[in-house]
C-alpha positions in Angstrom: 4.5 11.2 23.8 3.2 8.5 26.3 -0.2 10.3 26.7 -0.6 10.7 22.9 0.4 6.9 22.2 -2.1 5.8 25.0 -4.9 7.8 23.5 -4.3 6.6 20.0 -4.1 3.1 21.0 -7.3 3.1 22.9 -9.1 4.9 20.0 -7.5 2.4 17.5 -8.7 -0.4 19.7 -12.2 0.7 19.6 -12.4 1.3 15.8 -10.3 -1.6 14.6 -13.0 -3.5 13.1 -14.2 -2.7 9.7 -12.8 -0.3 7.1 -10.7 2.1 9.1 -7.3 1.9 7.8 -7.5 5.1 5.8 -8.8 7.0 8.8 -6.0 5.6 10.9 -3.5 7.0 8.4 -5.2 10.4 8.5 -5.2 10.5 12.3 -1.6 9.5 12.4 -0.6 12.2 10.0 -2.4 14.8 12.0 -0.5 13.6 15.1 2.7 14.1 13.3 1.8 17.5 12.2 0.7 18.5 15.8 4.1 17.1 17.2 5.9 19.1 14.6 4.0 22.4 15.7 5.0 21.7 19.4 8.5 21.3 18.5 8.5 24.3 16.5 7.1 26.4 19.3 9.4 24.9 21.9 12.5 25.5 20.0 11.2 28.9 18.6 12.1 27.9 15.0 10.1 27.5 11.8 7.4 24.9 11.0 9.9 23.2 8.5 12.2 22.6 11.4 9.7 20.9 13.4 8.5 18.8 10.5 12.3 17.9 9.6 12.8 16.6 13.1 9.7 14.5 13.2 10.0 13.1 9.6 13.5 12.7 9.0 15.9 13.3 12.0 14.1 10.9 14.2 14.3 7.2 12.9 11.0 6.2 14.8 9.2 9.6 14.5 9.7 10.3 18.1 8.1 7.1 19.2 4.7 7.7 17.7 2.8 4.4 17.6 1.9 3.1 14.1 -1.6 2.3 13.6 -1.2 0.3 10.5 -1.9 -3.4 10.4 -4.2 -3.7 13.3 -7.6 -3.5 11.3 -9.7 -6.5 11.1 -11.8 -6.7 8.2 -15.3 -8.2 8.6 -15.9 -11.6 7.0 -19.3 -13.1 6.0 -20.7 -16.0 8.2 -17.7 -15.6 10.7 -18.0 -13.9 14.0 -15.5 -11.0 13.7 -16.2 -9.3 17.0 -14.9 -12.1 19.0 -18.2 -13.2 20.5 -18.5 -17.0 20.1 -22.2 -17.3 20.7 -23.5 -13.9 19.5 -26.9 -14.0 17.5 -27.7 -11.4 15.0 
C-alpha cells in the first residue's frame, strides 16, 4: 500500500492545478477496484469479498490516500503556480 500511496501522491502533486478533481475520483476508484482484485486473488474468494473488505470492513479503505481537497483552481490575475515573478 505504501508504494501505491507514494505513486498516487506524486501523480496528484503534478496534476493538482486546474480542473482535475473528477479525474482524481476516477483514479481513486480504479485503485480501490484493483485492491479488491488483489485481495480476492490472495484469499481465493469472489470479487465481492475483495470489494466488501475494501469498501465496508476497513474504516480507512486499507490506508489508501484520499486525493480530494488538494486541487488548486486557477484564478485570473493571480499567479496560481507559485512563481512570484513569472511572466506570461
